[in-house]
C-alpha positions, 0 to 999 in steps of 0.5 A: 457193277456186273450182271450175268445171264445165260441163254441156251446155245441150242434154243430159239434165236429169240432167246439170245435177245431175251437174255440180253434184255433180261440182263440189262433190266437186272442191271438197271433194276427195272422190268424189261418193258421199262428199259428206256432205250430199245435194243434195236436202237443200239445193235442190229438184233437180227445180226446178233441172233445170226452171229450168236445163234450159229456161232463158234462158242469162242465168239463174242459180241460187245456193244454199248447200251446207255451206261452199260457195256454188254458182252454176249458170248457164243457159249450162251453167257451174257455179261453187263457191266458199267461203262467206265469210259462214259464217265 
């Protein structure tokens, strides 16, 4: 399974985190508030905002979140896919 979302590269840095959480909640088929694991437990959200908020469009950050792998790109794209390595 793969879910994709996009944040504005010109927007407020909080939009990056919101888009990541929205993509994760879509992958899990739950509301953002119903996600079991806080995002800050798996990644430094401030560092993610700083990297992608001022990023070269070619940069990407990949990190695991429960059974998912999240890849956030400097161009605004966010992908969530199943982590096949945890099986």
